[in-house]
C-alpha positions in Angstrom: 66.4 -16.7 4.1 63.2 -18.3 5.3 62.0 -18.1 8.8 63.1 -21.7 9.4 66.8 -20.8 8.8 66.7 -17.3 10.2 69.5 -18.2 12.7 71.7 -18.9 9.6 70.9 -15.6 7.8 74.4 -14.3 8.5 75.9 -17.2 6.5 76.3 -17.4 2.8 74.8 -20.2 0.7 78.2 -21.9 0.5 78.8 -21.6 4.2 75.3 -23.2 4.9 76.1 -26.1 2.6 79.4 -26.6 4.2 77.8 -26.5 7.7 75.2 -29.1 6.7 77.8 -31.4 5.1 80.0 -31.3 8.2 77.0 -31.7 10.5 75.8 -34.9 8.8 79.5 -36.1 8.6 79.4 -36.3 12.3 81.5 -33.3 13.5 81.0 -32.1 17.0 78.0 -29.8 17.0 79.2 -27.5 19.7 82.3 -26.7 17.7 80.3 -26.1 14.6 78.0 -23.7 16.5 81.1 -21.8 17.8 82.8 -21.7 14.4 79.7 -20.5 12.5 78.5 -18.1 15.3 75.2 -19.8 15.6 73.1 -19.4 18.8 70.8 -22.3 19.3 70.6 -25.6 21.2 72.8 -28.3 19.6 69.8 -30.7 19.4 67.8 -28.5 17.1 70.3 -27.0 14.7 69.0 -29.2 11.9 65.6 -27.4 12.2 67.3 -24.3 10.8 68.7 -25.9 7.8 67.0 -24.9 4.5 64.4 -27.5 3.4 65.0 -29.9 0.5 63.3 -28.7 -2.7 61.7 -31.7 -4.2 61.4 -32.2 -8.0 57.7 -33.1 -7.9 55.0 -30.5 -7.5 52.0 -30.1 -5.2 48.9 -31.6 -7.0 46.9 -28.6 -5.9 49.2 -25.6 -6.1 51.7 -26.8 -8.7 54.7 -25.6 -6.7 57.7 -27.7 -5.6 57.2 -29.6 -2.4 59.6 -29.0 0.5 61.0 -31.6 2.9 62.4 -30.6 6.3 65.9 -31.8 7.2 66.1 -34.6 9.8 68.4 -34.8 12.8 71.5 -36.8 12.0 70.5 -39.1 14.8 67.7 -40.2 12.6 69.7 -40.4 9.4 69.3 -43.8 7.7 66.1 -44.6 9.6 62.5 -44.3 8.4 61.8 -41.2 10.4 62.3 -38.6 7.7 59.8 -35.8 7.3 57.3 -36.1 4.5 57.3 -33.5 1.7 54.9 -30.6 2.2 53.5 -27.8 0.1 54.7 -24.4 1.3 51.4 -22.9 0.1 48.5 -25.2 1.2 50.4 -27.4 3.6 49.5 -30.5 1.7 51.6 -33.5 2.9 52.6 -35.9 0.1 52.5 -39.6 0.9 50.7 -39.3 4.2 48.0 -41.8 5.1 45.9 -38.9 6.1 46.5 -35.3 5.1 44.6 -32.6 6.9 45.1 -29.8 4.4 42.0 -28.0 3.1 42.3 -29.4 -0.4 42.6 -33.1 0.8 39.7 -32.7 3.1 37.5 -31.3 0.3 38.6 -34.0 -2.1 37.9 -36.7 0.6 34.5 -35.2 1.1 33.7 -35.3 -2.6 34.9 -38.9 -3.0 32.9 -39.9 0.0 29.8 -38.2 -1.4 30.3 -40.0 -4.7 30.8 -43.3 -2.9 27.7 -42.9 -0.8 25.7 -41.9 -3.9 26.7 -45.1 -5.7 25.9 -47.1 -2.7 22.5 -45.5 -2.4 21.8 -46.2 -6.0 22.7 -49.8 -5.4 20.4 -50.0 -2.4 17.5 -48.6 -4.5 18.2 -51.0 -7.3 18.5 -54.0 -5.0 15.3 -53.2 -3.0 13.2 -51.7 -5.8 9.6 -52.2 -4.5 8.3 -52.5 -8.0 10.1 -55.9 -8.2 8.3 -57.2 -5.1 5.2 -59.3 -5.3 2.9 -58.3 -2.4 1.6 -61.1 -0.2 -2.1 -61.4 0.0 -3.4 -60.5 3.5 -5.3 -63.7 3.6 -2.0 -65.6 3.9 -1.1 -63.9 7.2 -1.5 -66.0 10.3 -2.9 -64.7 13.6 0.6 -64.3 14.9 1.8 -62.5 11.7 -1.1 -60.0 12.1 -0.3 -59.6 15.8 3.4 -58.9 15.3 2.7 -56.7 12.4 0.2 -54.6 14.3 2.7 -54.1 17.1 5.4 -52.9 14.7 3.0 -50.6 12.9 1.9 -49.1 16.2 5.5 -48.6 17.3 7.3 -47.5 14.2 5.0 -46.5 11.4 5.7 -43.0 10.1 3.0 -40.4 9.9 2.4 -40.8 6.2 1.9 -44.6 6.3 4.9 -45.1 4.1 7.6 -46.9 6.0 8.3 -48.5 9.3 11.1 -46.6 11.0 14.2 -48.5 12.2 13.5 -50.7 15.2 16.6 -49.4 17.0 14.6 -46.2 17.7 11.9 -48.0 19.8 13.3 -51.4 20.7 12.5 -51.0 24.4 9.0 -49.9 23.7 8.0 -52.7 21.3 8.3 -55.8 23.5 9.5 -56.7 27.0 12.7 -58.4 25.9 15.1 -58.0 23.0 14.8 -61.7 22.2 11.0 -61.3 21.7 11.7 -58.2 19.6 14.0 -60.2 17.4 11.3 -62.9 17.1 8.7 -60.3 16.0 10.9 -58.8 13.3 12.4 -62.0 11.9 9.0 -63.7 11.8 7.8 -61.0 9.4 10.9 -60.6 7.4 11.4 -64.4 6.9 8.0 -64.5 5.2 8.6 -61.3 3.2 5.7 -59.6 5.0 8.2 -56.9 5.8 10.9 -56.1 3.2 13.8 -53.7 3.4 12.8 -50.2 2.1 15.0 -48.7 -0.5 15.2 -45.4 1.5 17.3 -47.2 4.2 20.6 -45.5 5.1 23.9 -46.8 3.8 25.1 -47.4 7.4 22.2 -49.9 7.7 24.2 -52.4 5.6 27.6 -54.0 6.4 30.3 -52.5 4.2 31.6 -55.7 2.7 31.7 -57.6 -0.6 28.0 -58.7 -0.2 26.8 -55.1 0.0 23.8 -54.5 0.2 22.5 -58.1 0.3 22.7 -58.3 4.1 21.5 -55.7 6.5 21.3 -54.8 10.2 17.9 -55.9 11.4 17.3 -53.0 13.7 18.7 -50.2 11.5 16.9 -50.5 8.1 13.6 -49.0 7.2 10.9 -51.6 6.3 8.1 -51.7 3.8 4.8 -53.6 4.5 4.7 -56.0 1.6 1.0 -56.9 1.9 -2.0 -56.3 -0.3 -5.7 -57.1 -0.4 -7.9 -57.2 -3.5 -10.4 -54.4 -3.6 -9.0 -52.6 -0.6 -7.0 -49.4 -0.7 -3.5 -49.6 0.8 -4.4 -46.9 3.4 -7.5 -48.8 4.6 -5.6 -52.1 4.6 -2.8 -50.6 6.8 -5.3 -49.2 9.2 -7.0 -52.6 9.5 -3.6 -54.3 10.0 -2.7 -51.7 12.7 -6.0 -52.3 14.5 -6.9 -56.0 14.1 -10.4 -57.0 15.2 -10.6 -58.8 18.5 -12.9 -61.4 17.0 -10.0 -62.7 14.8 -8.4 -64.0 18.0 -11.2 -64.6 20.5 -12.7 -67.2 18.1 -9.7 -69.3 19.0 -9.6 -69.5 22.9 -6.6 -71.7 23.1 -4.5 -69.2 21.0 -5.7 -66.4 23.3 -4.5 -68.4 26.3 -1.1 -69.1 24.7 -0.4 -65.5 23.7 -1.5 -64.3 27.1 0.9 -66.7 28.8 3.7 -65.7 26.3 3.4 -62.0 27.1 3.2 -62.8 30.8 6.4 -64.9 30.6 8.2 -62.2 28.7 7.2 -59.5 31.2 8.5 -61.8 34.1 11.8 -62.2 32.2 12.0 -58.4 31.6 11.5 -57.7 35.3 14.0 -60.3 36.4 16.7 -59.0 34.0 16.1 -55.4 34.8 16.4 -55.7 38.6 19.4 -58.0 38.4 21.2 -55.5 36.1 20.6 -52.8 38.7 22.8 -54.8 41.0 25.3 -55.4 38.2 24.3 -59.1 38.3 24.7 -60.7 34.8 22.1 -63.3 33.9 21.1 -65.1 30.8 17.5 -66.3 30.4 17.3 -69.9 29.2 14.8 -72.7 29.0 15.0 -73.4 32.7 13.9 -69.8 33.5 11.1 -69.9 31.0 9.9 -73.3 32.4 9.9 -71.9 36.0 7.9 -68.8 35.1 5.4 -70.9 33.1 5.0 -73.1 36.2 4.5 -70.1 38.5 1.9 -68.6 36.1 -0.3 -71.7 36.7 -1.1 -70.1 40.1 0.2 -66.6 40.2 -0.2 -63.5 38.1 2.6 -61.4 36.7 2.0 -58.8 39.4 2.4 -61.4 42.1 5.5 -62.9 40.4 7.0 -59.4 40.4 6.7 -59.6 44.2 8.3 -63.1 44.3 11.2 -62.1 42.0 11.8 -58.9 44.0 12.0 -60.9 47.3 14.5 -63.5 45.8 16.7 -60.8 44.3 17.0 -59.2 47.7 17.9 -62.6 49.2 20.5 -63.1 46.4 22.0 -59.7 47.2 22.4 -60.6 50.9 23.9 -63.9 49.9 26.4 -62.1 47.7 27.4 -59.7 50.4 27.5 -62.1 53.4 29.0 -65.2 51.8 31.4 -63.3 49.5 30.3 -65.4 46.5 30.6 -64.2 42.9 27.8 -62.1 41.4 27.1 -64.8 38.8 26.6 -67.4 41.6 24.3 -65.1 43.5 22.3 -64.3 40.3 21.9 -68.0 39.5 20.2 -68.6 42.8 17.3 -66.3 42.1 15.1 -68.3 39.7 15.3 -71.5 41.7 14.4 -69.6 44.9 11.4 -68.2 43.0 10.1 -71.7 42.2 10.6 -72.9 45.8 8.9 -69.8 47.3 6.0 -70.2 44.8 5.5 -73.8 45.6 5.4 -73.1 49.3 3.0 -70.2 48.8 0.8 -72.4 46.8 0.9 -75.3 49.3 0.2 -73.0 52.3 -2.3 -70.9 50.3 -0.5 -67.6 51.0 -2.0 -64.4 49.7 0.8 -62.9 47.6 0.6 -59.1 47.4 0.2 -57.9 43.8 2.8 -55.3 42.7 2.0 -52.5 40.3 4.0 -52.0 37.1 7.5 -50.8 37.6 7.7 -47.1 36.6 11.1 -47.8 34.9 9.5 -50.7 32.9 6.4 -49.1 31.2 4.0 -51.5 29.5 5.2 -52.3 26.0 3.3 -51.9 22.8 2.7 -55.6 22.2 1.6 -56.0 25.8 -1.0 -53.2 25.5 -2.1 -54.5 22.2 -2.7 -58.1 23.5 -4.2 -57.2 26.9 -6.4 -54.3 25.8 -7.4 -54.8 22.2 -6.9 -58.5 21.3 -7.9 -60.2 24.6 -9.8 -57.3 26.1 -8.6 -58.1 29.5 -7.2 -54.7 30.5 -5.4 -54.8 33.8 -6.6 -58.4 34.4 -3.9 -59.5 32.0 -1.3 -58.3 34.6 -3.3 -59.1 37.8 -4.6 -62.6 37.0 -2.8 -65.8 36.1 -3.3 -66.8 32.4 -6.6 -68.8 32.3 -8.2 -70.5 29.3 -11.7 -70.2 31.0 -11.6 -66.4 30.3 -12.2 -67.1 26.6 -14.8 -70.0 26.8 -18.4 -69.2 27.5 -20.2 -71.9 29.7 -23.1 -73.6 27.8 -23.8 -76.6 30.1 -23.7 -77.5 33.7 -24.2 -80.7 35.8 -28.0 -80.7 35.6 -27.9 -80.4 31.8 -25.4 -83.2 31.3 -28.0 -85.8 32.1 -30.7 -84.2 30.0 -28.9 -82.9 26.9 -27.9 -84.9 23.9 -24.1 -84.1 23.7 -22.1 -84.2 20.6 -19.3 -86.7 21.2 -17.0 -84.6 18.9 -17.5 -81.4 20.8 -14.4 -80.0 22.6 -14.9 -79.2 26.2 -13.0 -77.7 29.1 -13.3 -78.8 32.7 -13.5 -76.0 35.3 -13.2 -78.5 38.2 -10.3 -80.6 39.3 -11.0 -84.3 39.6 -9.4 -87.6 38.9 -6.4 -86.3 37.1 -8.0 -83.4 35.3 -6.6 -80.1 36.4 -8.5 -76.9 36.1 -8.0 -75.5 32.6 -7.5 -78.9 30.8 -9.1 -79.2 27.4 -11.2 -82.3 27.0 -13.6 -84.1 24.7 -16.9 -84.9 26.4 -17.9 -88.4 25.2 -21.2 -89.2 26.9 -22.9 -90.9 29.8 -21.4 -94.0 31.4 -24.3 -94.7 33.7 -26.7 -92.8 36.0 -23.8 -91.5 38.1 -20.8 -91.1 35.8 -19.9 -89.6 32.5 -17.0 -90.7 30.3 -14.6 -87.8 29.5 -11.7 -88.0 27.0 -8.9 -85.5 27.3 -7.0 -84.0 24.4 -4.3 -86.8 24.6 -6.9 -89.6 24.2 -7.0 -90.7 27.9 -10.5 -91.4 29.3 -11.8 -90.7 32.7 -15.0 -91.5 34.6 -16.2 -88.3 36.3 -19.2 -88.1 38.6 -22.1 -86.0 37.3 -22.1 -83.9 40.5 -18.6 -82.4 39.9 -19.0 -82.0 36.1 -19.0 -78.4 34.9 -18.4 -78.5 31.2 -17.8 -75.6 28.8 -18.3 -76.4 25.1 -16.8 -74.5 22.2 -16.0 -75.0 18.5 -12.8 -76.5 17.3 -9.9 -74.3 18.4 -6.9 -76.5 18.8 
């Protein structure tokens, strides 16, 4: 007798078979226990019945499988025990078998499956099939974004850009900006998926591996330059010359403002999330930050945002409004506060950078290397005049022979022109006035005594 039916060891084989037949026929269990001198609980007597010897064998041990008897209460229902091997404990027909042999087989099959998938990835993204893009085709923005990615994620051997997921918070102030950086480069095939990418970087579906997770794959820099080694080219792309950008003042102004807006959004979202206030940045938020940046620096807007978040928190606690309603009041309050501060000429204290929001790679790249502003990028409002050298003032306007096609920028505010507007200087109107045409084609008469013009080459 086996251990399972040890309580029946005093019975003969014929008696055991008779007991089982009468048990499953429905006779009273207590009377059966008494008649056959069995000492056990009536509810578990079936556990001591000998197991059913199946005709089929264990696929690993080649011995007959055994199936435990079920309680007669379960008879006719789908609650029967599955056949098991008495040697290796393999369970036949189970969705998952935890026996050693099945685990080893599963591991081998998974290894083979991953091997085939890796081969398919290597075949699909074979770099020898890729035609490199000439570096001359890259725009200023392409170079800027690529430089930021190389600085953030390039491996030590200059071979691959590591998955963005590993440094997403360090690359750019917001995830939306990070997505713009990566997709700008992948959409132009400046970055392509590297064949060493992990299998988990691709959705496991019928299209495998033709789609991928943007932040999980490795990337290859698909750029070349005639007569330049790849190593030297990558170093140049990682460290772009400032002159490439400063030759276009308007671009410098726009990228400064873009970084500033992103940093304002980052600060807003971070400090709202600390209060568990959910908020989604949209066009309205972008427009308000852009308006505030006409007058205030990022460091000052940090101050404004912090004040209005504190007000929103009090509003939430005192008025018992929802967190969403409280969060939605912040950006509008920032605009109203900024307008009042501007009208009354308040001196807004400049905050330092938040220790929990260290400066991102693209921000450092733009402020320190590209624009060479340093901390001024954070402490001053974006201003086009930072990138245009003055070449003429009011006393020269009357004397010099101006080129009507030269682009100019007024540093004064007069007759509709705001400080920072780009204009075309047309020429003298009379002894007291000059005619100035703005970039939209509108003309103004401006007195000589307020004119302070800065001329530059074409940069629109």
